[in-house]
C-alpha positions in Angstrom: 41.0 24.3 -28.3 40.1 20.9 -29.0 38.1 18.5 -27.0 39.2 15.1 -26.3 36.4 12.5 -27.0 36.3 9.8 -24.2 34.5 6.5 -25.1 33.6 4.2 -22.4 33.2 0.4 -23.1 30.9 -1.5 -21.0 30.9 -5.2 -20.6 28.1 -7.3 -22.1 26.0 -8.8 -19.4 25.0 -12.3 -19.7 21.7 -13.4 -20.2 21.3 -14.5 -16.6 22.1 -11.1 -15.4 19.6 -9.4 -17.6 16.7 -11.4 -16.3 15.4 -10.0 -13.1 13.1 -12.0 -11.1 10.0 -10.5 -10.2 8.3 -12.1 -7.4 5.0 -11.1 -6.1 4.0 -11.7 -2.7 0.6 -13.5 -2.1 -1.4 -12.6 0.9 -3.4 -15.3 2.2 -6.3 -13.7 3.9 -8.3 -15.7 6.4 -11.7 -14.2 6.5 -13.8 -14.5 9.5 -15.2 -11.9 12.0 -12.2 -11.7 14.3 -9.6 -11.1 11.5 -11.6 -8.5 9.9 -12.2 -6.7 13.1 -8.9 -6.7 13.7 -8.0 -5.1 10.1 -10.9 -2.6 10.9 -8.8 -1.7 14.0 -5.8 -1.1 12.0 -7.5 1.2 9.7 -9.3 3.1 12.4 -6.0 3.6 14.2 -4.3 4.9 11.0 -6.9 7.2 10.4 -7.0 8.3 14.1 -3.3 8.8 14.1 -3.1 10.8 11.0 -5.9 13.2 12.0 -6.5 13.9 8.2 -8.3 12.2 5.3 -6.3 9.4 3.8 -6.6 7.2 0.7 -6.7 3.4 0.8 -3.0 3.3 -0.2 -1.9 5.7 2.6 -4.2 3.9 5.3 -2.5 0.6 4.1 0.9 2.1 4.1 0.3 3.8 7.5 -1.2 0.6 9.1 1.5 -2.0 7.6 -1.2 -4.0 6.0 -2.2 -4.9 2.2 -4.6 -3.0 0.3 -7.1 -6.0 0.5 -6.9 -6.1 4.1 -7.4 -2.3 4.2 -10.6 -2.7 1.9 -11.9 -5.4 4.3 -11.3 -3.2 7.6 -12.9 -0.3 5.8 -16.1 -2.3 4.8 -16.6 -3.2 8.5 -16.1 0.5 9.5 -18.6 1.8 6.9 -21.2 -0.5 8.1 -20.6 0.6 11.7 -20.9 4.5 10.5 -17.1 5.0 12.0 -15.7 6.3 8.7 -17.1 8.6 6.0 -16.2 9.7 2.4 -14.0 12.9 2.2 -12.7 14.7 -0.8 -10.7 13.1 -3.7 -11.2 9.4 -2.7 -10.1 9.7 0.7 -11.7 8.6 4.0 -12.0 10.3 7.5 -13.3 9.3 10.7 -17.2 10.1 11.2 
């Protein structure tokens, strides 16, 4: 029994198609007591909803905020004693 070899020809893509635009979204943070307090509330709500220790990335995803905003909120909550460290770089409510 012989096997039939199949060759597939693909079209060459133009250089315009080869270049993939990568855009990064820059987040402009307004740092004042009110906005940082709101981010702290977002972080707190994300942790309260999860009822389990979460990493920074998990908190940011759950709260729909950036990592930088998550860190701002975490700083506020750490200062107030509302959150504490858990195992493996995760945070939980105090």
